[in-house]
C-alpha positions in Angstrom: 132.5 58.8 87.1 134.2 58.6 84.0 134.2 60.8 80.7 131.0 59.4 79.1 129.3 59.6 82.0 130.5 63.1 82.8 129.3 64.4 79.7 126.1 62.8 79.6 125.6 64.6 83.0 126.2 67.7 81.5 123.0 67.0 79.3 120.7 67.0 82.8 120.6 63.0 82.7 122.2 60.2 84.7 123.3 57.1 83.7 122.4 53.8 85.5 124.8 50.8 85.3 122.5 48.9 83.2 121.7 51.6 80.3 122.7 50.5 76.9 125.6 52.5 75.1 123.7 53.2 72.3 121.1 55.3 74.2 123.5 57.6 74.9 125.6 58.1 71.6 123.8 61.4 70.8 124.0 62.7 74.7 127.9 62.2 74.9 128.3 64.5 71.6 125.6 67.4 72.7 127.3 67.1 76.3 130.8 67.8 74.6 129.2 70.9 73.0 128.2 72.2 76.1 131.4 72.0 77.6 133.2 73.3 75.0 130.3 76.5 75.2 131.1 76.5 78.6 134.9 76.6 78.1 134.0 79.5 75.7 132.1 81.5 78.0 134.5 80.8 80.9 137.5 82.7 78.8 135.3 85.5 78.0 134.0 86.3 81.4 137.6 85.9 82.6 139.1 88.5 80.1 136.1 90.5 81.2 137.2 90.2 84.7 140.9 91.2 83.4 139.8 94.3 82.3 137.4 95.0 85.1 140.1 94.8 87.8 142.7 96.8 85.9 144.9 99.2 88.1 144.4 96.3 91.0 147.3 94.1 92.0 148.4 91.0 90.5 146.7 88.8 92.3 143.4 90.6 92.7 143.1 90.5 88.9 143.8 86.8 88.7 140.9 86.4 91.3 138.9 88.8 89.9 139.6 86.5 86.5 139.2 82.9 88.1 135.7 84.1 89.8 134.3 85.7 86.4 135.4 82.8 84.3 133.6 80.2 86.6 130.4 82.3 86.9 130.4 82.6 83.2 130.9 78.8 82.6 127.8 77.8 85.1 125.6 80.3 83.8 125.8 78.8 79.9 126.7 75.0 81.6 123.2 75.8 83.5 121.0 77.3 80.9 122.3 74.5 78.3 121.7 71.7 80.9 118.4 72.4 81.8 117.5 73.6 78.3 118.6 70.3 76.9 117.0 67.8 79.7 113.6 69.8 79.3 113.9 69.2 75.1 114.9 65.7 75.6 112.3 64.8 77.9 109.2 66.3 76.6 106.4 64.3 75.2 105.6 64.3 71.5 102.5 66.9 72.2 104.6 68.8 74.4 107.3 69.8 71.6 106.1 73.4 70.9 107.5 74.3 74.4 111.1 73.7 73.1 110.9 76.7 70.7 110.1 78.9 74.0 113.0 77.6 75.6 115.1 78.1 72.2 114.2 81.8 72.0 115.1 82.5 75.3 118.2 80.7 75.4 119.3 82.9 71.8 117.7 86.1 73.8 120.0 85.5 76.4 122.8 84.5 74.6 122.4 87.8 72.5 123.0 90.1 75.4 125.6 88.2 77.5 127.3 88.1 74.3 127.0 91.8 73.2 128.3 92.3 77.5 131.1 90.3 76.7 132.0 91.3 73.5 133.4 95.1 75.3 136.4 92.8 76.8 136.6 90.1 73.9 136.5 92.9 71.0 139.8 94.8 72.3 142.0 91.6 72.0 140.2 91.4 68.1 140.0 95.2 67.2 142.8 96.3 69.0 144.2 99.1 66.7 141.2 99.8 65.4 140.1 100.8 68.9 143.2 102.4 70.1 143.2 104.8 67.2 138.9 105.5 67.6 140.2 105.8 71.4 142.8 109.1 70.8 140.2 110.4 68.3 137.4 110.4 70.8 139.5 112.1 73.8 140.5 114.9 71.1 137.0 115.6 70.1 136.1 115.3 73.5 138.4 117.9 74.6 137.1 120.2 71.9 133.6 119.3 72.5 134.7 119.8 76.7 136.6 123.5 75.4 133.7 124.9 73.9 131.0 124.1 76.5 133.6 125.6 78.8 134.0 128.8 77.3 130.5 128.9 76.6 129.6 128.1 80.6 132.1 130.9 81.3 131.3 133.4 78.8 134.6 133.7 77.8 134.1 134.9 74.3 132.0 137.8 75.4 134.5 138.7 78.1 137.5 139.0 75.6 135.2 140.8 73.1 134.3 143.3 76.2 138.1 143.6 77.0 138.6 143.8 73.1 136.3 146.8 72.8 137.8 148.6 75.9 141.1 148.5 74.6 140.3 149.5 71.1 138.6 152.5 72.5 141.7 153.5 75.0 143.9 153.6 71.9 141.0 155.5 69.8 141.0 158.0 73.3 144.7 158.2 73.7 145.0 159.0 69.6 142.2 161.2 70.0 144.4 163.3 73.0 147.6 163.2 71.2 145.8 164.8 67.9 143.5 167.2 68.6 140.9 168.6 66.0 142.3 171.1 63.0 140.4 174.2 64.9 142.1 173.7 67.9 145.2 173.6 66.6 144.7 176.5 64.3 143.7 178.4 67.4 146.6 177.1 69.1 149.0 178.6 66.1 147.0 181.8 65.9 147.8 182.5 69.5 151.4 181.4 69.1 151.8 183.7 66.2 150.5 186.6 67.8 152.6 186.4 70.8 155.1 186.0 68.6 154.6 188.8 66.9 153.9 190.9 70.0 157.3 189.7 71.6 158.9 190.6 67.9 157.2 194.2 68.0 158.2 194.8 71.6 162.1 193.5 70.8 162.1 195.6 67.4 161.1 198.9 69.3 163.6 201.4 70.6 163.7 204.9 71.3 166.0 207.0 73.5 163.0 208.4 74.9 161.2 205.4 75.8 161.7 203.0 78.5 160.6 199.3 78.5 157.4 200.2 80.6 156.2 202.3 78.1 157.1 200.4 75.4 154.7 197.5 76.7 152.0 200.0 77.3 152.3 201.0 74.1 152.0 197.3 72.6 148.8 196.7 75.3 146.1 196.4 73.1 148.5 193.6 71.1 149.1 192.0 74.3 145.2 191.6 75.3 144.3 190.1 71.4 147.0 187.6 72.4 145.7 186.7 75.8 142.3 186.5 74.4 143.7 184.4 71.8 145.5 182.1 74.1 142.2 182.0 76.6 140.2 181.0 73.3 142.4 178.3 72.6 143.0 176.9 76.3 139.1 176.6 76.5 138.3 174.9 73.3 141.8 172.8 74.3 139.9 172.1 77.7 136.5 171.6 76.4 138.1 168.9 74.1 140.4 167.0 76.3 138.5 167.0 79.9 136.0 164.9 78.8 138.1 162.2 76.9 140.8 162.3 79.9 137.6 161.3 82.0 136.8 158.7 79.8 140.3 157.4 79.6 140.2 156.8 83.1 136.8 155.3 83.0 138.2 152.7 80.5 141.4 152.1 82.3 139.2 151.1 85.2 137.1 149.1 83.0 139.7 147.6 81.4 141.5 146.3 84.6 138.3 144.4 85.5 137.8 142.7 82.0 141.4 141.7 82.3 140.6 139.9 85.5 137.0 138.4 84.7 139.3 137.1 81.6 142.1 135.5 83.4 139.4 134.3 85.9 137.5 132.5 83.2 140.5 131.2 81.7 142.1 129.4 85.0 138.5 128.4 85.6 138.3 126.9 82.4 141.8 125.4 82.8 140.7 123.4 86.0 137.8 122.2 84.2 139.7 121.2 81.3 142.3 119.5 83.5 139.5 117.4 85.3 137.6 116.4 82.4 141.0 115.2 80.5 142.0 113.2 83.6 138.5 111.5 83.1 138.7 110.7 79.5 142.3 109.6 79.9 141.0 107.1 82.6 138.0 105.7 80.8 137.8 106.5 77.2 139.7 103.5 76.5 139.8 100.5 74.3 137.2 98.5 76.7 135.0 101.4 76.6 131.4 100.5 75.0 131.3 104.1 73.9 134.4 103.5 72.0 133.0 100.3 70.3 129.8 101.6 69.7 131.2 104.6 67.9 134.1 102.6 65.7 131.6 100.0 64.1 128.8 102.9 63.4 131.5 105.1 62.0 133.7 102.5 60.4 132.6 100.3 58.2 135.3 97.7 58.0 135.3 97.3 61.4 131.5 96.6 61.7 131.4 93.8 59.4 134.7 92.1 61.5 132.6 92.7 64.8 129.3 91.4 63.0 131.0 88.3 61.8 132.7 87.9 65.3 129.6 88.1 66.8 127.9 85.5 64.5 130.5 83.4 65.1 130.5 83.8 68.9 126.3 83.3 68.6 126.9 80.0 66.6 129.6 78.6 68.8 127.1 78.8 72.0 124.4 77.8 70.3 126.1 74.6 69.3 124.7 72.4 71.8 121.0 73.3 71.0 121.9 72.7 67.1 123.0 69.2 67.8 120.1 68.6 69.9 117.4 69.6 67.0 119.4 67.7 64.7 119.8 64.4 66.4 116.1 64.8 68.1 114.8 62.9 71.2 117.1 60.2 72.9 115.8 56.9 73.8 116.5 57.4 77.3 114.7 61.3 76.8 112.0 59.2 75.5 111.4 56.4 77.7 111.7 59.8 80.4 109.4 61.6 78.8 106.8 58.5 78.5 107.2 57.7 82.1 106.4 61.1 82.9 103.5 61.4 80.4 101.7 58.0 82.1 102.6 59.8 85.3 100.5 62.9 84.4 98.1 60.7 82.5 97.4 59.3 86.0 98.0 62.2 88.1 95.0 64.3 85.6 92.7 60.7 85.8 92.9 61.2 89.5 92.4 64.7 89.5 89.4 63.9 87.0 88.1 61.6 89.1 88.6 64.3 92.7 87.0 66.5 90.1 83.9 64.3 89.7 83.5 63.4 93.1 83.5 66.7 94.1 81.0 67.9 91.7 78.8 65.2 92.8 79.0 65.9 96.0 78.3 69.4 95.1 75.4 68.3 93.5 74.3 66.4 96.5 74.8 69.2 98.4 72.7 71.6 96.3 70.0 68.9 96.3 70.4 69.0 100.1 69.8 72.5 100.3 67.3 72.5 97.9 65.0 70.1 99.8 66.5 72.0 103.2 64.8 75.3 101.4 61.3 73.1 100.3 60.7 71.8 103.8 61.6 76.1 105.4 59.2 76.9 102.5 56.4 74.1 104.2 56.8 75.0 107.4 56.7 78.5 106.9 53.4 77.8 105.0 51.8 75.8 108.0 53.1 78.7 110.2 51.5 80.9 108.0 48.1 78.9 108.5 48.1 78.3 112.2 48.7 82.1 112.5 45.6 82.9 110.1 43.7 80.2 112.3 45.0 81.9 115.5 43.6 84.9 114.1 40.2 83.7 113.1 39.8 82.3 116.7 40.7 85.9 118.0 38.4 87.2 115.9 35.4 85.0 116.7 36.7 85.3 120.6 36.6 89.3 120.2 32.9 88.6 118.8 31.8 86.1 121.8 33.2 89.0 124.3 31.2 91.9 122.3 28.2 89.8 122.9 28.6 88.9 126.3 29.6 92.6 127.2 26.4 93.9 125.5 24.5 91.4 127.7 26.1 92.2 130.8 25.6 96.0 129.9 21.8 95.0 129.4 21.9 93.0 132.8 23.2 95.9 134.3 20.9 98.2 133.2 18.0 95.9 133.9 20.0 95.6 137.7 19.9 99.4 137.8 16.3 99.4 136.8 15.3 97.2 139.5 17.4 98.8 142.2 15.6 102.5 141.7 12.1 100.4 142.0 13.4 98.8 145.0 14.8 101.4 146.5 11.2 103.7 146.2 9.5 100.8 147.7 11.9 100.3 150.7 13.2 104.2 151.0 9.7 104.0 153.9 10.6 101.0 155.4 14.2 101.5 155.6 13.6 104.9 157.1 11.3 103.0 159.8 14.1 100.5 160.8 16.2 103.3 161.0 14.4 105.1 163.7 13.5 101.7 165.2 17.3 101.3 165.6 17.8 104.7 167.3 15.7 103.4 170.3 17.3 102.6 173.6 17.2 98.7 173.2 20.9 98.5 173.5 21.4 94.9 174.8 18.9 93.1 171.9 21.1 94.5 169.5 24.2 93.2 171.0 23.0 90.1 171.1 21.7 89.9 167.0 24.6 92.3 165.9 27.1 89.9 165.9 26.1 87.2 163.3 23.5 89.8 161.5 23.2 86.5 158.9 21.9 83.2 159.5 23.4 80.0 158.5 22.5 79.8 154.9 24.2 83.0 154.5 20.6 84.7 154.8 19.9 87.9 156.0 17.9 88.3 159.2 16.1 91.3 157.6 15.7 89.7 154.0 14.1 93.1 153.0 17.3 95.2 154.0 20.5 95.5 152.3 23.4 93.7 153.5 25.5 96.9 154.2 22.2 98.6 156.0 22.4 95.4 158.1 26.2 95.7 159.1 25.3 99.6 159.8 22.9 98.4 161.8 24.5 95.7 163.6 27.1 98.1 164.4 
């Protein structure tokens, strides 16, 4: 396969040995554009694979780069090749579908370009992205610090510790400098004791010993003791609650210091983890850094926009060339053959549809005729049923007349039997009396066949059952 055949193959067409050169002029240009777009996609995806495999051994990074380059070039090649072939082999009445494919291609290029720009832009906006990445790290550190301080309530705990510290200082100051009233009571007690001692030392008499001198000033001593007791009571009333409060504050401040130190240690641990994550993932290849840069820096946004438009135009170059060149002769011939085949197929489908409609019409007619025959049969069956019912009614009427005649005959026969019994009872009684006489032999001769050969009784005036009894 030479270069020309390969470029035409990239457009989805296949050359035959007798294909004229003039039919493939525009296809070679479009194939060159597809090859360039595939090469550009391979570079972009290769850079993406290099960034994605950061931190891996060099061999794995190279393998990842090659694989990503192959995938990117195949994606662009398959999409552009199929679109060019479909757009070139469409018949004139089906050109609107090309715009649909064009919209899909632009959407895919935009999506793929946006994803690959996360890795290609660090090469073109390296300085801006590095500076902005460091700014983001500092800002994220400050935000994390504030968040963890709020999480562990460091401000409240520090404020509590400060309050307790101020409280302890205040209590110590109050204990060191009692109120003036207590100071005056202490001074009065001390002055009274000094005066008492001075008087005891200054008093001297030859006739008085020391115990008598002390007894002489006993009242002064009692007054001094009273003032001393008043001072001590007032001092204890003032100092005791403050000392207890100071002790409690000392215990609370110890707990508060432990809580503050624990919170600071937790904040330091969490900040260390967060900083490690930020250092590892906030870099020039981060989408967050790129988006923050282009939304906050107008120059970087213009640079990003121009580079994205350039990338879009380069990847859409095969489509632009195809729209400019129009349909090739080879594509027109393929489209015409496809249209003829489609026309024949549609004609066959229409013929099949018409035959199916005829078959359905015949089937509906046959079903209608069958339904009519069924209705006729049902009508005849109903007619026969009515005739049978009529015959049954006539037969019942005839049977009713016969039953009436039989009843009449029965009534007549019963009347005749009563009359006959009325006249025949004396004769029967006579015959019965005659039968009781000892004429056994004669009776035995007659009894085996009480009837004649013609079925008539020997005694025609006697009933058959009486004759049988007589024979017995």
